[in-house]
C-alpha angles and dihedrals in degrees: 000000000000128000094266092050091049092050093047090045090067107095095223094048094044092048091052090047091055094046088055097051103030115077121221113272099025094113091050090050093051093049091047096048106028116007096065118167128177118246108274090016128132133246131199112198109198114202088010095176107189092352093249091163094052098088092051099043099039094061091082104009145042111263128201119185123193132181136161091229109088092196090058091049091047091053092044091056092050094048104037112023115148146139092272098042134081129175130188142155109261149124124243090251095054115114090231089066093050091048091060092053171096095107137200091216133023110189132187129179128198096345110101092064087061093056129075120235097269091051092051092050092050091048092050092050090051095046093049087062091052097055125094118233102280095019129123146228112214122186127185110203144164109256141183109237129177093227094052119112117257092246091050090052092051092049092049090047088055095051118125088246111092097195103061106155137187119252093269092054091056094043094053093051095047095043089066088070104025132055095216129031125175131181140202122195115216119192102172108050101107136048087245128061105273140140126221134182125209111211118198115193130181141153116262 
């Protein structure tokens, strides 16, 4: 782990960093347009960090947030505890996660581009077993795209994640576990030049 990763791994520093680059209303936009859950449904947020999505999604659904960083989970519990929320330290393969399912939505944000191809395949296979019939796996990731600005491409290339892919790279990996995978490219989500892809995967 290099110096930058150690610094951003600190909960306070990472939270300030997110506040600086993420404009107000972005999370609401993502929930409205991409993280759609039926009323009374259930959500699993993998790599939930501070559980920022919990207040939005737990209004009408049950929300489970897991992360391998105990400091993140401790902070999430303090900030977003509620009757429809649950946070705990775990990995997607842990039995405690599967016991909470199955889920209408499994979501992950900014994790796949930190994983090599084999790890993404394994995660997708596991997630496919956690989703209810008709449910979805939605991932938000950094991406290389031919239409992105040069500055955005350079910023994405300098991301802490070492496995940023183009849309085809993500699609090929997820299509091995899901019957249908769609993607949406977003160029304007942050205050800095950056490009994201939203991947929506489901069974046929």
